[in-house]
C-alpha positions, 0 to 999 in steps of 0.5 A: 500457513498450514494449508491453501485454498483451491478457489480463485482469489481476485486482486485489484491492481493499480497502475502508475505512470512512468516517471517521464510520462507527460504531466497530464497523462494518467497511468491507465491511459498509457501502455507504459504504465506499471503495476504499483509495488503494493499491488504486486505484493498483493498478487504474490501474497494471493499466490501463497494463499491458493493453489487455484487461479490468481486473477488480476483486475486492471482498470485501464490499458495493460501493456505487454511489459506490465502483463509479464510483471503481473504473471511474474508476481503470481497472476495466472489470469488477467481481466482489464476494464477500460473506464475512460479515465474514471478508474480513479473514482472509488465508485467506478472502481467498485462497480468494476470489482463487483463485475469481476467478482461475479465473473470469477467467483473468488474466495476473496477480493483483495485491494490496497488499503489506501483512501480509495481502496477502503472506500471501494471495498465498502461499496463493493461489499454492499453491492455484493451482499458480502462484507469488507474489512480494511487495514488488514495486516495479515492474511492466512489460510487456517483449517481450509478458510481465510483468516484476516487480522488487523490492529485495533485500539491504536495498535494495542490489540490484534483481532482475527476474523474467519472469512467465508464466501458463497457464490458472488458474495465474496469478502473484500479485504483492503490490505495494508501496503507491505502486509505480505512483504512484512511476512517475507512475501513480496512481488514489488521487487521483481527482477524486471529483466527476468519474467514469464510471457505476458498473460492474455487479456480478457476484456471486462465491460462492467456496468457502471451505476448512475450513482458512480457516474454522478461523480466527476473527477475535476482535477488531481494535484500531487502534494509537494511532500510526494515529490519523492517516493510515494509515502504509502508505498515506500520501502524506506521512510524518514519521519520528522517529529516534534524534536526536529522543531520544524527543520524538515530540511534536516529530515530531507538531508537524510531521506534524499541520499537513502531514496526515502519518502518523508513522513511526519507525526501529527504534531509536526503537521499541526504546527504547519511544518509540513503538509498534512498528507505526510501525517502517519498514524491513527488519523493519517497514513498506515505504512509498512516500510522495510526501514523506518527512521524516526527523527525527534519522534517520541512514539505516541500511540496515535503515531506508532499505530501507523507503523506496526507493519514496519520491518526495521525501526530506527529511532533518534530522540534526545529523551531516553525514556521516549516510548519509541525506544520500546519498539525500536530495533536500533535507538540513538539517544541524542540531539537530531541536529548533531546525529543526523549530519553525522549519519549523512556524512557517514552515508556519503563516505560509504558510497565514495 
């Protein structure tokens, strides 16, 4: 990074409920809620982009512990909007983001590039009369301006855009989870025992449009594949492909001792071996874990386009010519049914 901005940067922060929260309690409705790892990474990344204010926008109740975590990650100012449980809706969140942009007038607004983040980025940009770009893999400052890069054409090309803002027409960037962490900038692994004083909370009372209010959240259900770590946020991911032949118990046998999330290729999902919510790739999730382990994954481009942000890639496949080995840091040519039990046994031995 050659220089830094002086204008503020706004970051939309999502909250997650503690693991022991009552089943029906939303994250934003409890003071025990914590900022998600990707949101903290966005704050840390924003801190490296500007010498000005880094403004965190939280939709919901902010407890003192969460506020201190935001400050530790790089936030210098905190806005909070109480939305009575409607913050999960993209339209409502976009209206809150627009109100925050109009108050702060930042150089850019950053959100996490998940399904909701992409939708609210587009809506907010339309209302602001600015622009939005999604699945951003890198953000940096060059020649006094923000530049955002993203992968296109199934990851075979990288495009870079120069971003400008004028007044309230700030660009909205949906940044892939792990994008800043992949560049060595991370806020999601903060020492939760060492942190600064909590930030003062500034109340934001956004005007919610009739269009946003016309949508109502009826229910939410966590897919069984998400019983472990959240796939989009996980630092370690174990992925099953065609080569596991439907045996996702084998995949879990390695993922569980690693505390990893479980993902899958399109073929595995199409075959019904695992829920479609586990799909990674061009028509699924884009992930950026520190460690990716592919089991029986050949490395077709529609899958590898979703793992471009991974730190270390380990591949186990019985085809020595599989494309996955071209991008893998470590590769094992062998039958997953023989290799994985040995890996699990070795992990158990190292922990004893």
